[in-house]
mmCIF file of the N, C-alpha and C atoms, coordinates in Angstrom:
data_MODEL
# 
_entry.id   MODEL 
# 
loop_
_atom_site.group_PDB 
_atom_site.id 
_atom_site.type_symbol 
_atom_site.label_atom_id 
_atom_site.label_alt_id 
_atom_site.label_comp_id 
_atom_site.label_asym_id 
_atom_site.label_entity_id 
_atom_site.label_seq_id 
_atom_site.pdbx_PDB_ins_code 
_atom_site.Cartn_x 
_atom_site.Cartn_y 
_atom_site.Cartn_z 
_atom_site.occupancy 
_atom_site.B_iso_or_equiv 
_atom_site.pdbx_formal_charge 
_atom_site.auth_seq_id 
_atom_site.auth_comp_id 
_atom_site.auth_asym_id 
_atom_site.auth_atom_id 
_atom_site.pdbx_PDB_model_num 
ATOM 1   N N  . MET A 1 1  ? -20.009 -4.394  -0.986  1.00 0.00 ? 1  MET A N  1 
ATOM 2   C CA . MET A 1 1  ? -18.575 -3.474  -0.156  1.00 0.00 ? 1  MET A CA 1 
ATOM 3   C C  . MET A 1 1  ? -17.618 -4.320  0.453   1.00 0.00 ? 1  MET A C  1 
ATOM 4   N N  . HIS A 1 2  ? -17.869 -5.641  0.735   1.00 0.00 ? 2  HIS A N  1 
ATOM 5   C CA . HIS A 1 2  ? -16.817 -6.605  1.297   1.00 0.00 ? 2  HIS A CA 1 
ATOM 6   C C  . HIS A 1 2  ? -15.996 -6.506  0.366   1.00 0.00 ? 2  HIS A C  1 
ATOM 7   N N  . GLY A 1 3  ? -16.178 -6.863  -0.918  1.00 0.00 ? 3  GLY A N  1 
ATOM 8   C CA . GLY A 1 3  ? -15.036 -6.965  -2.209  1.00 0.00 ? 3  GLY A CA 1 
ATOM 9   C C  . GLY A 1 3  ? -14.154 -5.757  -2.271  1.00 0.00 ? 3  GLY A C  1 
ATOM 10  N N  . ASN A 1 4  ? -14.921 -4.582  -2.189  1.00 0.00 ? 4  ASN A N  1 
ATOM 11  C CA . ASN A 1 4  ? -13.984 -3.325  -1.880  1.00 0.00 ? 4  ASN A CA 1 
ATOM 12  C C  . ASN A 1 4  ? -12.790 -2.892  -1.163  1.00 0.00 ? 4  ASN A C  1 
ATOM 13  N N  . LYS A 1 5  ? -13.439 -3.903  0.292   1.00 0.00 ? 5  LYS A N  1 
ATOM 14  C CA . LYS A 1 5  ? -12.282 -3.881  1.478   1.00 0.00 ? 5  LYS A CA 1 
ATOM 15  C C  . LYS A 1 5  ? -11.200 -4.530  1.131   1.00 0.00 ? 5  LYS A C  1 
ATOM 16  N N  . GLN A 1 6  ? -11.767 -5.859  0.673   1.00 0.00 ? 6  GLN A N  1 
ATOM 17  C CA . GLN A 1 6  ? -10.557 -6.760  0.413   1.00 0.00 ? 6  GLN A CA 1 
ATOM 18  C C  . GLN A 1 6  ? -9.585  -6.475  -0.645  1.00 0.00 ? 6  GLN A C  1 
ATOM 19  N N  . ALA A 1 7  ? -10.271 -5.421  -1.630  1.00 0.00 ? 7  ALA A N  1 
ATOM 20  C CA . ALA A 1 7  ? -9.450  -4.921  -2.618  1.00 0.00 ? 7  ALA A CA 1 
ATOM 21  C C  . ALA A 1 7  ? -8.331  -4.044  -2.279  1.00 0.00 ? 7  ALA A C  1 
ATOM 22  N N  . TYR A 1 8  ? -8.760  -3.191  -1.262  1.00 0.00 ? 8  TYR A N  1 
ATOM 23  C CA . TYR A 1 8  ? -8.200  -2.030  -0.677  1.00 0.00 ? 8  TYR A CA 1 
ATOM 24  C C  . TYR A 1 8  ? -7.230  -2.691  0.019   1.00 0.00 ? 8  TYR A C  1 
ATOM 25  N N  . LYS A 1 9  ? -7.444  -3.612  1.168   1.00 0.00 ? 9  LYS A N  1 
ATOM 26  C CA . LYS A 1 9  ? -6.382  -4.211  1.991   1.00 0.00 ? 9  LYS A CA 1 
ATOM 27  C C  . LYS A 1 9  ? -5.360  -5.071  1.065   1.00 0.00 ? 9  LYS A C  1 
ATOM 28  N N  . ALA A 1 10 ? -5.545  -5.835  0.362   1.00 0.00 ? 10 ALA A N  1 
ATOM 29  C CA . ALA A 1 10 ? -4.804  -6.524  -0.261  1.00 0.00 ? 10 ALA A CA 1 
ATOM 30  C C  . ALA A 1 10 ? -3.643  -5.742  -1.124  1.00 0.00 ? 10 ALA A C  1 
ATOM 31  N N  . ALA A 1 11 ? -4.322  -4.479  -1.469  1.00 0.00 ? 11 ALA A N  1 
ATOM 32  C CA . ALA A 1 11 ? -3.216  -3.372  -2.316  1.00 0.00 ? 11 ALA A CA 1 
ATOM 33  C C  . ALA A 1 11 ? -2.733  -2.767  -1.363  1.00 0.00 ? 11 ALA A C  1 
ATOM 34  N N  . TYR A 1 12 ? -3.199  -2.304  -0.233  1.00 0.00 ? 12 TYR A N  1 
ATOM 35  C CA . TYR A 1 12 ? -2.218  -1.264  0.876   1.00 0.00 ? 12 TYR A CA 1 
ATOM 36  C C  . TYR A 1 12 ? -1.407  -2.434  1.516   1.00 0.00 ? 12 TYR A C  1 
ATOM 37  N N  . GLU A 1 13 ? -1.749  -3.535  1.864   1.00 0.00 ? 13 GLU A N  1 
ATOM 38  C CA . GLU A 1 13 ? -0.405  -4.726  2.202   1.00 0.00 ? 13 GLU A CA 1 
ATOM 39  C C  . GLU A 1 13 ? 0.472   -5.043  1.262   1.00 0.00 ? 13 GLU A C  1 
ATOM 40  N N  . ARG A 1 14 ? 0.232   -5.166  -0.013  1.00 0.00 ? 14 ARG A N  1 
ATOM 41  C CA . ARG A 1 14 ? 1.225   -5.117  -0.854  1.00 0.00 ? 14 ARG A CA 1 
ATOM 42  C C  . ARG A 1 14 ? 2.287   -4.088  -1.325  1.00 0.00 ? 14 ARG A C  1 
ATOM 43  N N  . ALA A 1 15 ? 1.374   -3.115  -1.215  1.00 0.00 ? 15 ALA A N  1 
ATOM 44  C CA . ALA A 1 15 ? 2.310   -1.506  -1.028  1.00 0.00 ? 15 ALA A CA 1 
ATOM 45  C C  . ALA A 1 15 ? 3.153   -1.409  -0.046  1.00 0.00 ? 15 ALA A C  1 
ATOM 46  N N  . LEU A 1 16 ? 2.616   -1.489  0.864   1.00 0.00 ? 16 LEU A N  1 
ATOM 47  C CA . LEU A 1 16 ? 3.257   -1.726  2.439   1.00 0.00 ? 16 LEU A CA 1 
ATOM 48  C C  . LEU A 1 16 ? 4.616   -2.387  2.557   1.00 0.00 ? 16 LEU A C  1 
ATOM 49  N N  . ALA A 1 17 ? 4.631   -3.552  1.850   1.00 0.00 ? 17 ALA A N  1 
ATOM 50  C CA . ALA A 1 17 ? 5.881   -4.682  1.866   1.00 0.00 ? 17 ALA A CA 1 
ATOM 51  C C  . ALA A 1 17 ? 6.850   -4.148  0.491   1.00 0.00 ? 17 ALA A C  1 
ATOM 52  N N  . GLY A 1 18 ? 6.333   -3.270  -0.034  1.00 0.00 ? 18 GLY A N  1 
ATOM 53  C CA . GLY A 1 18 ? 7.097   -3.077  -1.455  1.00 0.00 ? 18 GLY A CA 1 
ATOM 54  C C  . GLY A 1 18 ? 7.247   -3.505  -2.656  1.00 0.00 ? 18 GLY A C  1 
ATOM 55  N N  . LYS A 1 19 ? 6.117   -4.611  -2.683  1.00 0.00 ? 19 LYS A N  1 
ATOM 56  C CA . LYS A 1 19 ? 5.670   -5.386  -3.826  1.00 0.00 ? 19 LYS A CA 1 
ATOM 57  C C  . LYS A 1 19 ? 5.020   -4.851  -4.643  1.00 0.00 ? 19 LYS A C  1 
ATOM 58  N N  . SER A 1 20 ? 4.756   -5.204  -5.836  1.00 0.00 ? 20 SER A N  1 
ATOM 59  C CA . SER A 1 20 ? 4.162   -4.844  -7.124  1.00 0.00 ? 20 SER A CA 1 
ATOM 60  C C  . SER A 1 20 ? 2.433   -4.466  -6.761  1.00 0.00 ? 20 SER A C  1 
ATOM 61  N N  . THR A 1 21 ? 1.946   -3.472  -6.599  1.00 0.00 ? 21 THR A N  1 
ATOM 62  C CA . THR A 1 21 ? 0.587   -3.648  -6.394  1.00 0.00 ? 21 THR A CA 1 
ATOM 63  C C  . THR A 1 21 ? -0.388  -4.526  -6.902  1.00 0.00 ? 21 THR A C  1 
ATOM 64  N N  . ARG A 1 22 ? -0.304  -5.162  -8.427  1.00 0.00 ? 22 ARG A N  1 
ATOM 65  C CA . ARG A 1 22 ? -1.148  -5.842  -8.939  1.00 0.00 ? 22 ARG A CA 1 
ATOM 66  C C  . ARG A 1 22 ? -0.474  -7.099  -9.045  1.00 0.00 ? 22 ARG A C  1 
ATOM 67  N N  . SER A 1 23 ? -1.178  -8.094  -8.595  1.00 0.00 ? 23 SER A N  1 
ATOM 68  C CA . SER A 1 23 ? -0.430  -9.524  -8.788  1.00 0.00 ? 23 SER A CA 1 
ATOM 69  C C  . SER A 1 23 ? -0.871  -9.965  -9.972  1.00 0.00 ? 23 SER A C  1 
ATOM 70  N N  . VAL A 1 24 ? -0.544  -11.515 -10.528 1.00 0.00 ? 24 VAL A N  1 
ATOM 71  C CA . VAL A 1 24 ? -0.848  -11.935 -11.629 1.00 0.00 ? 24 VAL A CA 1 
ATOM 72  C C  . VAL A 1 24 ? -2.407  -12.138 -11.618 1.00 0.00 ? 24 VAL A C  1 
ATOM 73  N N  . LEU A 1 25 ? -2.983  -12.648 -10.415 1.00 0.00 ? 25 LEU A N  1 
ATOM 74  C CA . LEU A 1 25 ? -4.174  -12.897 -10.735 1.00 0.00 ? 25 LEU A CA 1 
ATOM 75  C C  . LEU A 1 25 ? -5.258  -11.667 -10.667 1.00 0.00 ? 25 LEU A C  1 
ATOM 76  N N  . ASP A 1 26 ? -4.858  -10.294 -10.527 1.00 0.00 ? 26 ASP A N  1 
ATOM 77  C CA . ASP A 1 26 ? -5.299  -9.189  -10.805 1.00 0.00 ? 26 ASP A CA 1 
ATOM 78  C C  . ASP A 1 26 ? -5.284  -8.720  -12.187 1.00 0.00 ? 26 ASP A C  1 
ATOM 79  N N  . VAL A 1 27 ? -4.076  -9.159  -12.551 1.00 0.00 ? 27 VAL A N  1 
ATOM 80  C CA . VAL A 1 27 ? -3.987  -8.467  -14.135 1.00 0.00 ? 27 VAL A CA 1 
ATOM 81  C C  . VAL A 1 27 ? -4.915  -9.731  -14.787 1.00 0.00 ? 27 VAL A C  1 
ATOM 82  N N  . LEU A 1 28 ? -5.278  -10.898 -14.380 1.00 0.00 ? 28 LEU A N  1 
ATOM 83  C CA . LEU A 1 28 ? -5.955  -11.666 -15.136 1.00 0.00 ? 28 LEU A CA 1 
ATOM 84  C C  . LEU A 1 28 ? -7.455  -11.612 -14.939 1.00 0.00 ? 28 LEU A C  1 
ATOM 85  N N  . THR A 1 29 ? -7.870  -11.296 -13.908 1.00 0.00 ? 29 THR A N  1 
ATOM 86  C CA . THR A 1 29 ? -9.487  -10.901 -13.839 1.00 0.00 ? 29 THR A CA 1 
ATOM 87  C C  . THR A 1 29 ? -9.627  -9.248  -13.882 1.00 0.00 ? 29 THR A C  1 
ATOM 88  N N  . TRP A 1 30 ? -8.763  -8.513  -13.993 1.00 0.00 ? 30 TRP A N  1 
ATOM 89  C CA . TRP A 1 30 ? -9.022  -7.156  -14.228 1.00 0.00 ? 30 TRP A CA 1 
ATOM 90  C C  . TRP A 1 30 ? -10.153 -6.975  -15.409 1.00 0.00 ? 30 TRP A C  1 
ATOM 91  N N  . PRO A 1 31 ? -10.294 -7.421  -16.251 1.00 0.00 ? 31 PRO A N  1 
ATOM 92  C CA . PRO A 1 31 ? -11.621 -7.227  -16.943 1.00 0.00 ? 31 PRO A CA 1 
ATOM 93  C C  . PRO A 1 31 ? -12.920 -7.371  -16.408 1.00 0.00 ? 31 PRO A C  1 
ATOM 94  N N  . PHE A 1 32 ? -12.914 -8.017  -15.466 1.00 0.00 ? 32 PHE A N  1 
ATOM 95  C CA . PHE A 1 32 ? -14.186 -8.597  -14.616 1.00 0.00 ? 32 PHE A CA 1 
ATOM 96  C C  . PHE A 1 32 ? -14.294 -7.631  -13.569 1.00 0.00 ? 32 PHE A C  1 
ATOM 97  N N  . GLU A 1 33 ? -13.177 -6.744  -12.673 1.00 0.00 ? 33 GLU A N  1 
ATOM 98  C CA . GLU A 1 33 ? -13.605 -5.963  -11.880 1.00 0.00 ? 33 GLU A CA 1 
ATOM 99  C C  . GLU A 1 33 ? -14.541 -4.717  -12.044 1.00 0.00 ? 33 GLU A C  1 
ATOM 100 N N  . ASP A 1 34 ? -15.207 -4.680  -10.970 1.00 0.00 ? 34 ASP A N  1 
ATOM 101 C CA . ASP A 1 34 ? -16.187 -3.335  -11.099 1.00 0.00 ? 34 ASP A CA 1 
ATOM 102 C C  . ASP A 1 34 ? -15.142 -2.157  -10.560 1.00 0.00 ? 34 ASP A C  1 
ATOM 103 N N  . ASN A 1 35 ? -15.958 -1.400  -10.816 1.00 0.00 ? 35 ASN A N  1 
ATOM 104 C CA . ASN A 1 35 ? -15.384 -0.117  -10.657 1.00 0.00 ? 35 ASN A CA 1 
ATOM 105 C C  . ASN A 1 35 ? -14.765 0.577   -9.300  1.00 0.00 ? 35 ASN A C  1 
ATOM 106 N N  . TYR A 1 36 ? -15.911 0.249   -8.714  1.00 0.00 ? 36 TYR A N  1 
ATOM 107 C CA . TYR A 1 36 ? -15.465 0.484   -7.038  1.00 0.00 ? 36 TYR A CA 1 
ATOM 108 C C  . TYR A 1 36 ? -14.634 -0.372  -6.526  1.00 0.00 ? 36 TYR A C  1 
ATOM 109 N N  . SER A 1 37 ? -14.186 -1.631  -6.817  1.00 0.00 ? 37 SER A N  1 
ATOM 110 C CA . SER A 1 37 ? -13.330 -2.537  -6.408  1.00 0.00 ? 37 SER A CA 1 
ATOM 111 C C  . SER A 1 37 ? -11.938 -1.816  -7.254  1.00 0.00 ? 37 SER A C  1 
ATOM 112 N N  . ARG A 1 38 ? -11.860 -1.763  -8.403  1.00 0.00 ? 38 ARG A N  1 
ATOM 113 C CA . ARG A 1 38 ? -11.078 -0.888  -9.040  1.00 0.00 ? 38 ARG A CA 1 
ATOM 114 C C  . ARG A 1 38 ? -10.404 0.241   -7.957  1.00 0.00 ? 38 ARG A C  1 
ATOM 115 N N  . GLN A 1 39 ? -11.332 1.282   -7.606  1.00 0.00 ? 39 GLN A N  1 
ATOM 116 C CA . GLN A 1 39 ? -10.630 2.545   -7.115  1.00 0.00 ? 39 GLN A CA 1 
ATOM 117 C C  . GLN A 1 39 ? -10.270 1.974   -5.670  1.00 0.00 ? 39 GLN A C  1 
ATOM 118 N N  . SER A 1 40 ? -11.031 1.005   -5.052  1.00 0.00 ? 40 SER A N  1 
ATOM 119 C CA . SER A 1 40 ? -10.520 0.907   -3.767  1.00 0.00 ? 40 SER A CA 1 
ATOM 120 C C  . SER A 1 40 ? -9.020  0.144   -3.810  1.00 0.00 ? 40 SER A C  1 
ATOM 121 N N  . ARG A 1 41 ? -8.897  -0.568  -4.786  1.00 0.00 ? 41 ARG A N  1 
ATOM 122 C CA . ARG A 1 41 ? -7.456  -1.001  -5.039  1.00 0.00 ? 41 ARG A CA 1 
ATOM 123 C C  . ARG A 1 41 ? -6.590  0.195   -5.060  1.00 0.00 ? 41 ARG A C  1 
ATOM 124 N N  . GLU A 1 42 ? -6.867  1.067   -6.054  1.00 0.00 ? 42 GLU A N  1 
ATOM 125 C CA . GLU A 1 42 ? -5.976  1.926   -6.298  1.00 0.00 ? 42 GLU A CA 1 
ATOM 126 C C  . GLU A 1 42 ? -5.741  2.751   -5.043  1.00 0.00 ? 42 GLU A C  1 
ATOM 127 N N  . GLU A 1 43 ? -6.849  3.079   -4.440  1.00 0.00 ? 43 GLU A N  1 
ATOM 128 C CA . GLU A 1 43 ? -6.703  3.904   -3.114  1.00 0.00 ? 43 GLU A CA 1 
ATOM 129 C C  . GLU A 1 43 ? -5.662  3.083   -2.283  1.00 0.00 ? 43 GLU A C  1 
ATOM 130 N N  . GLY A 1 44 ? -5.897  2.003   -2.226  1.00 0.00 ? 44 GLY A N  1 
ATOM 131 C CA . GLY A 1 44 ? -5.043  0.995   -1.080  1.00 0.00 ? 44 GLY A CA 1 
ATOM 132 C C  . GLY A 1 44 ? -3.633  1.073   -1.381  1.00 0.00 ? 44 GLY A C  1 
ATOM 133 N N  . ALA A 1 45 ? -3.238  1.124   -2.800  1.00 0.00 ? 45 ALA A N  1 
ATOM 134 C CA . ALA A 1 45 ? -1.923  0.838   -3.422  1.00 0.00 ? 45 ALA A CA 1 
ATOM 135 C C  . ALA A 1 45 ? -1.283  2.376   -2.976  1.00 0.00 ? 45 ALA A C  1 
ATOM 136 N N  . ARG A 1 46 ? -1.936  3.461   -3.249  1.00 0.00 ? 46 ARG A N  1 
ATOM 137 C CA . ARG A 1 46 ? -1.745  4.859   -2.824  1.00 0.00 ? 46 ARG A CA 1 
ATOM 138 C C  . ARG A 1 46 ? -1.456  5.171   -1.374  1.00 0.00 ? 46 ARG A C  1 
ATOM 139 N N  . ASP A 1 47 ? -2.346  4.561   -0.551  1.00 0.00 ? 47 ASP A N  1 
ATOM 140 C CA . ASP A 1 47 ? -2.039  4.858   0.770   1.00 0.00 ? 47 ASP A CA 1 
ATOM 141 C C  . ASP A 1 47 ? -0.992  3.652   1.288   1.00 0.00 ? 47 ASP A C  1 
ATOM 142 N N  . GLY A 1 48 ? -0.842  2.618   0.851   1.00 0.00 ? 48 GLY A N  1 
ATOM 143 C CA . GLY A 1 48 ? 0.550   1.613   1.339   1.00 0.00 ? 48 GLY A CA 1 
ATOM 144 C C  . GLY A 1 48 ? 1.578   2.055   0.749   1.00 0.00 ? 48 GLY A C  1 
ATOM 145 N N  . ALA A 1 49 ? 1.486   2.804   -0.392  1.00 0.00 ? 49 ALA A N  1 
ATOM 146 C CA . ALA A 1 49 ? 3.056   3.102   -0.853  1.00 0.00 ? 49 ALA A CA 1 
ATOM 147 C C  . ALA A 1 49 ? 3.344   5.043   0.337   1.00 0.00 ? 49 ALA A C  1 
ATOM 148 N N  . ALA A 1 50 ? 2.499   5.617   0.219   1.00 0.00 ? 50 ALA A N  1 
ATOM 149 C CA . ALA A 1 50 ? 2.685   6.511   1.359   1.00 0.00 ? 50 ALA A CA 1 
ATOM 150 C C  . ALA A 1 50 ? 2.912   6.276   2.898   1.00 0.00 ? 50 ALA A C  1 
ATOM 151 N N  . ALA A 1 51 ? 2.369   5.190   3.372   1.00 0.00 ? 51 ALA A N  1 
ATOM 152 C CA . ALA A 1 51 ? 2.831   4.902   4.557   1.00 0.00 ? 51 ALA A CA 1 
ATOM 153 C C  . ALA A 1 51 ? 4.081   4.200   4.444   1.00 0.00 ? 51 ALA A C  1 
ATOM 154 N N  . ARG A 1 52 ? 4.363   3.533   3.412   1.00 0.00 ? 52 ARG A N  1 
ATOM 155 C CA . ARG A 1 52 ? 5.884   2.702   3.491   1.00 0.00 ? 52 ARG A CA 1 
ATOM 156 C C  . ARG A 1 52 ? 6.869   3.992   3.302   1.00 0.00 ? 52 ARG A C  1 
ATOM 157 N N  . LEU A 1 53 ? 6.680   5.229   2.547   1.00 0.00 ? 53 LEU A N  1 
ATOM 158 C CA . LEU A 1 53 ? 7.423   6.028   2.436   1.00 0.00 ? 53 LEU A CA 1 
ATOM 159 C C  . LEU A 1 53 ? 7.534   6.828   3.719   1.00 0.00 ? 53 LEU A C  1 
ATOM 160 N N  . ALA A 1 54 ? 6.667   6.957   4.712   1.00 0.00 ? 54 ALA A N  1 
ATOM 161 C CA . ALA A 1 54 ? 6.565   7.700   5.754   1.00 0.00 ? 54 ALA A CA 1 
ATOM 162 C C  . ALA A 1 54 ? 7.340   6.813   6.868   1.00 0.00 ? 54 ALA A C  1 
ATOM 163 N N  . GLN A 1 55 ? 7.212   5.556   6.729   1.00 0.00 ? 55 GLN A N  1 
ATOM 164 C CA . GLN A 1 55 ? 8.096   4.719   7.581   1.00 0.00 ? 55 GLN A CA 1 
ATOM 165 C C  . GLN A 1 55 ? 9.657   4.855   7.158   1.00 0.00 ? 55 GLN A C  1 
ATOM 166 N N  . THR A 1 56 ? 9.773   4.796   5.828   1.00 0.00 ? 56 THR A N  1 
ATOM 167 C CA . THR A 1 56 ? 11.312  4.916   5.529   1.00 0.00 ? 56 THR A CA 1 
ATOM 168 C C  . THR A 1 56 ? 11.479  6.203   6.044   1.00 0.00 ? 56 THR A C  1 
ATOM 169 N N  . GLN A 1 57 ? 11.051  7.251   5.676   1.00 0.00 ? 57 GLN A N  1 
ATOM 170 C CA . GLN A 1 57 ? 11.419  8.754   6.082   1.00 0.00 ? 57 GLN A CA 1 
ATOM 171 C C  . GLN A 1 57 ? 11.648  8.830   7.633   1.00 0.00 ? 57 GLN A C  1 
ATOM 172 N N  . GLY A 1 58 ? 10.538  8.035   8.494   1.00 0.00 ? 58 GLY A N  1 
ATOM 173 C CA . GLY A 1 58 ? 10.526  8.012   9.608   1.00 0.00 ? 58 GLY A CA 1 
ATOM 174 C C  . GLY A 1 58 ? 12.189  7.315   10.400  1.00 0.00 ? 58 GLY A C  1 
ATOM 175 N N  . ALA A 1 59 ? 12.665  6.468   9.766   1.00 0.00 ? 59 ALA A N  1 
ATOM 176 C CA . ALA A 1 59 ? 13.661  5.418   10.143  1.00 0.00 ? 59 ALA A CA 1 
ATOM 177 C C  . ALA A 1 59 ? 14.920  6.362   9.867   1.00 0.00 ? 59 ALA A C  1 
ATOM 178 N N  . ALA A 1 60 ? 14.951  6.934   8.605   1.00 0.00 ? 60 ALA A N  1 
ATOM 179 C CA . ALA A 1 60 ? 16.068  7.646   8.330   1.00 0.00 ? 60 ALA A CA 1 
ATOM 180 C C  . ALA A 1 60 ? 16.255  8.648   9.089   1.00 0.00 ? 60 ALA A C  1 
ATOM 181 N N  . GLN A 1 61 ? 15.186  9.452   9.434   1.00 0.00 ? 61 GLN A N  1 
ATOM 182 C CA . GLN A 1 61 ? 15.244  10.764  10.256  1.00 0.00 ? 61 GLN A CA 1 
ATOM 183 C C  . GLN A 1 61 ? 15.562  10.029  11.717  1.00 0.00 ? 61 GLN A C  1 
ATOM 184 N N  . ALA A 1 62 ? 15.321  8.836   12.465  1.00 0.00 ? 62 ALA A N  1 
ATOM 185 C CA . ALA A 1 62 ? 15.787  8.572   13.758  1.00 0.00 ? 62 ALA A CA 1 
ATOM 186 C C  . ALA A 1 62 ? 16.856  8.105   13.781  1.00 0.00 ? 62 ALA A C  1 
ATOM 187 N N  . SER A 1 63 ? 17.742  7.574   12.541  1.00 0.00 ? 63 SER A N  1 
ATOM 188 C CA . SER A 1 63 ? 19.191  7.021   12.432  1.00 0.00 ? 63 SER A CA 1 
ATOM 189 C C  . SER A 1 63 ? 19.895  8.395   12.463  1.00 0.00 ? 63 SER A C  1 
ATOM 190 N N  . SER A 1 64 ? 19.215  9.578   11.859  1.00 0.00 ? 64 SER A N  1 
ATOM 191 C CA . SER A 1 64 ? 20.456  10.412  11.736  1.00 0.00 ? 64 SER A CA 1 
ATOM 192 C C  . SER A 1 64 ? 20.239  11.659  12.789  1.00 0.00 ? 64 SER A C  1 
ATOM 193 N N  . ALA A 1 65 ? 19.386  11.801  13.616  1.00 0.00 ? 65 ALA A N  1 
ATOM 194 C CA . ALA A 1 65 ? 19.286  12.233  14.892  1.00 0.00 ? 65 ALA A CA 1 
ATOM 195 C C  . ALA A 1 65 ? 20.167  12.063  15.794  1.00 0.00 ? 65 ALA A C  1 
ATOM 196 N N  . PRO A 1 66 ? 20.553  13.185  16.265  1.00 0.00 ? 66 PRO A N  1 
ATOM 197 C CA . PRO A 1 66 ? 21.923  13.078  17.625  1.00 0.00 ? 66 PRO A CA 1 
ATOM 198 C C  . PRO A 1 66 ? 21.314  12.151  18.496  1.00 0.00 ? 66 PRO A C  1 
ATOM 199 N N  . PRO A 1 67 ? 22.230  11.338  19.409  1.00 0.00 ? 67 PRO A N  1 
ATOM 200 C CA . PRO A 1 67 ? 21.816  10.734  20.504  1.00 0.00 ? 67 PRO A CA 1 
ATOM 201 C C  . PRO A 1 67 ? 21.003  11.670  21.608  1.00 0.00 ? 67 PRO A C  1 
ATOM 202 N N  . ALA A 1 68 ? 20.184  11.277  22.345  1.00 0.00 ? 68 ALA A N  1 
ATOM 203 C CA . ALA A 1 68 ? 19.514  12.288  23.379  1.00 0.00 ? 68 ALA A CA 1 
ATOM 204 C C  . ALA A 1 68 ? 20.694  12.640  24.572  1.00 0.00 ? 68 ALA A C  1 
ATOM 205 N N  . GLN A 1 69 ? 20.795  13.406  25.026  1.00 0.00 ? 69 GLN A N  1 
ATOM 206 C CA . GLN A 1 69 ? 21.608  13.576  26.307  1.00 0.00 ? 69 GLN A CA 1 
ATOM 207 C C  . GLN A 1 69 ? 20.491  13.800  27.287  1.00 0.00 ? 69 GLN A C  1 
ATOM 208 N N  . HIS A 1 70 ? 20.957  13.111  28.581  1.00 0.00 ? 70 HIS A N  1 
ATOM 209 C CA . HIS A 1 70 ? 20.075  13.272  29.797  1.00 0.00 ? 70 HIS A CA 1 
ATOM 210 C C  . HIS A 1 70 ? 20.837  13.825  30.873  1.00 0.00 ? 70 HIS A C  1 
# 
């Protein structure tokens, strides 16, 4: 289970940073990866990309919103 969490976290962080979700090391070790780690990595990439999109959209909405009047 520990490897699955690492795979998820690594993919999430890479996707959140806007980088490719597959590093060179991942490509080289892919044939030896178990199914659960692969699923965790794919989920991390998906969730990280969704979080990055939400951050981008939130920043765009904040910059286009009219200033608050007191």
